[in-house]
C-alpha positions in Angstrom: 5.3 -11.1 -16.3 4.5 -11.4 -19.3 5.3 -8.7 -22.4 3.3 -6.0 -22.2 3.2 -3.0 -23.9 3.1 0.6 -21.2 0.0 1.7 -21.3 -1.2 4.5 -23.5 -3.5 6.1 -20.8 -1.0 8.4 -18.9 -0.5 6.4 -15.5 -0.2 8.4 -11.8 0.9 7.3 -8.8 -1.1 8.8 -5.4 0.3 7.6 -2.7 1.2 9.5 1.1 4.8 9.2 2.5 6.2 9.5 5.8 9.4 11.7 6.5 11.5 8.1 6.1 9.5 6.7 3.1 7.1 4.8 5.3 3.3 4.2 3.5 2.0 1.7 5.8 2.2 -0.9 9.0 0.4 -4.0 9.9 -1.5 -4.1 6.5 -3.0 -0.3 7.9 -2.7 3.1 7.6 -0.1 4.4 10.8 -1.5 7.7 10.8 -4.7 10.6 10.2 -4.7 13.2 7.1 -8.5 13.9 6.6 -7.0 16.4 4.2 -5.3 13.5 2.5 -7.9 11.9 2.2 -10.0 14.0 0.5 -6.9 14.9 -2.2 -7.1 11.3 -3.2 -10.8 11.6 -3.4 -10.5 14.8 -5.9 -7.8 13.0 -7.3 -9.9 9.8 -7.8 -13.0 10.0 -8.9 -13.7 8.7 -12.6 -11.0 6.9 -13.1 -10.4 3.1 -13.0 -7.9 2.7 -9.3 -5.4 -0.3 -9.8 -4.2 -1.8 -6.2 -2.8 -4.3 -4.7 -5.2 -7.1 -2.3 -4.6 -6.1 0.7 -4.2 -2.5 0.1 -7.9 -3.2 -0.8 -8.7 -5.5 1.8 -7.2 -2.2 4.2 -10.4 -0.4 2.3 -12.6 -3.1 2.9 -14.9 -2.7 0.3 -14.6 -1.3 -3.9 -15.1 3.0 -3.6 -18.0 5.1 -5.4 -17.5 6.6 -8.2 -14.0 4.7 -9.5 -13.6 1.1 -11.1 -11.8 -0.6 -9.1 -8.8 -3.2 -10.1 -7.3 -6.0 -7.6 -4.2 -7.4 -8.4 -3.8 -11.0 -6.3 -2.0 -14.6 -7.1 -4.9 -15.8 -4.8 -7.0 -17.5 -7.5 -9.6 -17.5 -4.7 -9.6 -13.9 -4.6 -13.1 -12.2 -5.3 -14.8 -9.6 -4.3 -18.0 -8.4 -6.0 -18.4 -4.9 -7.8 -13.7 -5.2 -8.2 -11.8 -6.5 -11.2 -9.4 -9.0 -10.3 -6.5 -9.7 -12.4 -2.9 -11.6 -11.1 -0.8 -9.0 -12.0 0.8 -6.1 -13.6 0.5 -6.2 -16.8 -3.7 -7.7 -16.5 -4.2 -4.8 -13.9 -2.7 -1.9 -16.8 -4.8 -4.0 -19.6 -8.3 -3.9 -17.4 -7.5 -0.9 -16.9 -6.6 0.9 -20.0 -10.3 -0.4 -20.9 -12.0 0.7 -17.9 -9.8 4.3 -18.6 -11.7 4.2 -22.3 -15.0 3.2 -21.2 -15.3 6.1 -18.3 -14.0 8.6 -20.2 -11.1 9.5 -18.5 -7.6 10.5 -19.3 -5.5 9.0 -16.6 -5.5 5.4 -14.8 -4.4 5.8 -11.0 -2.6 3.6 -8.7 -3.1 3.5 -5.3 -0.5 1.6 -3.1 0.6 -1.1 -1.9 4.7 -0.8 -1.6 5.3 -3.9 -4.1 2.8 -2.5 -6.8 4.1 0.8 -6.4 7.7 -0.2 -7.0 6.1 -3.0 -10.4 4.0 0.2 -12.0 7.0 3.6 -11.0 8.6 2.7 -14.5 5.1 3.2 -15.9 4.1 6.4 -14.1 4.5 9.6 -15.9 3.1 11.4 -12.6 3.2 11.2 -8.6 0.7 13.0 -6.4 2.4 11.8 -3.2 1.3 13.5 0.6 4.9 14.0 2.5 3.5 13.6 6.3 5.5 14.8 8.4 5.4 11.7 10.9 8.2 9.8 11.2 6.8 6.1 12.2 8.2 2.4 12.3 5.9 0.7 10.0 6.8 -2.3 7.6 5.9 -1.1 3.9 7.6 1.8 2.0 8.1 3.9 -0.8 9.8 2.9 -3.6 12.8 5.5 -3.3 13.0 7.7 -6.1 15.8 8.5 -8.7 15.8 12.2 -8.3 17.1 12.9 -12.1 14.3 11.1 -13.4 11.2 13.0 -11.7 10.6 16.7 -11.7 9.0 18.8 -8.7 6.2 21.0 -10.4 4.3 22.1 -7.4 4.6 21.9 -3.4 1.8 23.3 -1.2 2.8 23.6 2.7 -0.3 22.2 5.2 -0.3 22.8 9.1 -3.0 20.0 10.4 -6.2 21.5 9.6 -9.8 19.4 11.5 -9.0 15.4 11.3 -4.8 16.2 10.9 -2.5 14.0 13.4 0.7 15.7 11.3 1.8 18.5 9.2 1.9 17.4 5.6 3.0 18.3 1.9 1.0 17.5 -1.6 3.9 17.4 -3.9 3.2 16.9 -7.6 6.3 15.5 -9.2 6.4 14.4 -13.7 8.7 11.6 -15.0 11.3 14.5 -16.5 12.0 13.6 -20.1 14.9 15.6 -20.4 17.0 13.1 -18.2 19.4 11.0 -20.1 18.8 7.5 -20.9 14.9 8.3 -20.2 12.2 8.3 -22.0 
């Protein structure tokens, strides 16, 4: 990775995470939560999204009303309507340019597991949907240092129409007062 200055535009990670830390399996989501998809849209609309190639391929297209930055080491990967970059540094640089052009206040990181792990040190806020399931999967959300994050909001929900499980919408912010934190 090249030396890249920390993004000046706030970075928000958005993820749906099962009780056991699983976020996916076989390059797909392992549950159906219509409520979470609506929340994802509300949080991300009008903002640049950073995601890995596998996550993008699981979605299959650029999401309307957003600019998508796809990280891949595959030099032959191209997809109309997305910005393809080879690494996190270039993703942040491109997403920052897009955020300024879009006149928005944040860059969104939308997965997958490796991308979450690489971008977590730069995030100031996490928008997590805690899914009340424990599926078997092959992709996990990175473990969080509880001293680095402070929960500022939690909304518990029973399954609604189109939801396969109960869930909680949780907002965490980086605790800059913790020893050794930025």
